[in-house]
N, C-alpha and C positions, 0 to 999 in steps of 0.2 A: 741198157739191160734193165729188165723188170723182174724183180723177185716178188712173187705173189704168195702171200701167207693168208690162208683162210682157216676157219675153225669156229667152234661155239664160244660163247662167253666164258671167260675164266680159264681158257686154255693157254693163255700167256701170249697171245698174238701181239698186243700193243708193246709190251716190254721187250719181247724178242725182236720185233720189227725195228723198233727204235734203236736197240743195241746193235743189230746187224747193220743197219744203215750207217751208224757211226763207224763201225769196224771197217766197212767196205768203202766209206766215203761217198755213199749214195744219199739221196734225199728220201726222207720218210714221209709216207702218205697214210694218214690215219682216216680211213673211210668212215669208221664208226663215229668219229668226232663230227663229221659232216652231217650225218643223220641226226645226231644228238643236237647239233646247232639248229637244224631245221625244226626239230621238235620243240626246242626251247623257244624259238621265235614264234611258233604257232601258239604255244601256251601263253606267252607274253601278250600276244595280240588277240587272243581269243578267236583264232582262225584255224582253218584246216591246214595241215602240213602241205598238201598239194597246192594250196593257193599261195604259199610263201616260198616254196622250194626254188622256184626260178627267179625270185626277186631278191633274196638275201645275198650278201657278200660274205663269204667265208674264207678266212686266211689261216693256213696251217703253218706251224713252225714249233718253236719251243712253247709258245702259247697259242691258244685258239681264239681268233677274233671273229666276232659276229657283227657285221656292219660297223666295224671299228672298235667295238667294245670287247674287252677281255672276258671270255666266258669259260676259261679253262676249268675252273672248279664248278661253276654253275651247271655245266652239261653232265656232270658225273653224279648228281644227286638221284636217288631212286625214282622220284617222280618223272624226271626227264628220261631216265633209262627206260622206263616202261613206255613212255610216250614215243621214244625213238624206235622201240621195237615195233610198235603199231605203225608208225610212219614208214618204216622200212618195208612194210608189207604192201604199201600203196604203190601201184605201178607208175603213177605219175611222179611221185617223189623219187622213186628209183631211177626213172628215166632222166630226170634232171641231174641227179647226183652222178650217175654213170657217165653222162655227157661231160660233166665237169672233170671227173676223174680221168677220163680218156684225154681230155684237152691238156691237163696238167702233165700226164705221162707221155705226151707226144714226143718230147725231147728230154735227153738226160738219162741218168741212171736212178732207179727208184726201188725202194722196198715198200710195197703197199700191202696193207692188211685189212681184212674185213670178213665178209661171209660169202661174197660172190666175185672176188677179184679174179681168181683163176678160171671160173666158169663163165662169167659174163663180161666183166670190165676189161680184163687183159687175158683172153684165152690163149694168146700166142706168147705169153710170158716165157722167158727162157728157163726160169726156175719156178716150179709150183709146189707149194708145201701145204699140207693139211695138218694142223696141230689139233690134238684132242687130249683129254685127260678124264679120269674118273669123275663123275658128277659131284661126288662129295668133295673131292680135291679141288675141283673148279670153284665150288661154292665157298670152300674155306679160303681160297686165295682172294676171291672177290670180297668176302666179308672182312678180311684183314685189311684190304685196300681201302674199303669204305668206312671201316669202323662200325659195321652194321651187325645185326643179329644173324647168326649162322642159319638158323631154321628159316627165318624170313627170306634170306638170300637164296637158300636152296629151293624154297617154294616158288619164288619169282623166277628163278633160273629154269625150273621145269616148265613153266608156262611159256617162257621166252624160247626155250629149245624146241618145244612142240610147234610154236608159231613159225619159227625159222625153218623147221624141217618140212612143214606141210603147206606153206604159202604157195599160191599158184604161180607167182612170179619170182624167179631166181631162188628156189628153195636151197637151204644149206646142204651141200653135199661136196665130197671131194671132186676136184676137177679131173677130167681125163688126163692121165699122165702125171698127176700129182703124187708126191711121195708123202705117205702118212706117217706121223710120229706121235706116239702116246707119251706125253710129257709127265705123266704121274711119277712122282719120285725123282724127277730130274731137276737139277739146279738150272737157274737161268743161264749161267755161263755154259753149261753143257749143251743146252738147246741152241744158244747163239753160235757156238763153235760148229755145231752140226750143220745149221742152215748156211753159215758162212762158207763152210767146206763145199756144200752143194753149189753155191754161187761161184766158187773158184773152179768148179768142174770136177771136184773130187767125189766119187761115188761110194767111197768107203767111210764108214762112220768113225769119227775121231775116238781115240781111246777113252773109255769111261763115259761116253755120251749117251748110253742107253741102247734101246733096241728099236729098230724100225718095225712099224706095224706090219709091213709087207713081209718081214722076216719071220713072223710068228707062224707056228705050224698050223 
C-alpha cells in the first residue's frame, strides 16, 4: 500500500507522514529530502542540480545520507531550502527523483510525502491526501522549526508557493481523488489519526480531528 501525502511547505507533511508511517508500520519516504540533497550536492560542487541528480547516492531513514555523509541538518538551512525549490522546478531533476522514488516504492508499504506524489510519482496510490493550512500558520510552524525570523520565512514561503503552483512540470495541486484537509488549528496527533483512519479504510473523521476541506459549504 502507498499513502501519498502532498501539500505546500509548512502544512505538516513531513511530521504527519513520519508519524503515520510509525503508527501503521509502513516505511516513510521524504521526497523533499531527496530534492534538498540534490540541491546541497550542487551547491557544494558548484554545479547545476541536473548534472548531479542522477549521480548522487541518497539514503533515507532516521538520518539522510548523501554519498555516505550525514546531511540531515545541512539540507534544512534556508539557503538549501531555496536552492531545492529551484532544483525541483527542473524537469531533469524531477525525472531523476521520480524514477528513484518509484523504484523504492515498487515493493512494501509506504507513506510518501511531497508536492507531486499523488499526481505524478504514485497516481495509483490507495490513499491520497492533500494537506494545507493558512499561509501565516504554515510560516509560523516553519519559523519555529528552523528558529528563523517569521517575516523572512513568510516572504520566502510566498515565493516558493508561487513557484510550486506555476511551474510547468508537476505543479503543486491536489491529485484526482485526493482528500483535502486544512490543518490550521489542528494538533499533529489529530491529523495523524485522521490520515491513519483513511489508510485503515475508514471514511469518517475521528472525533475531534477537524473538518475536511471537501465538507466545507
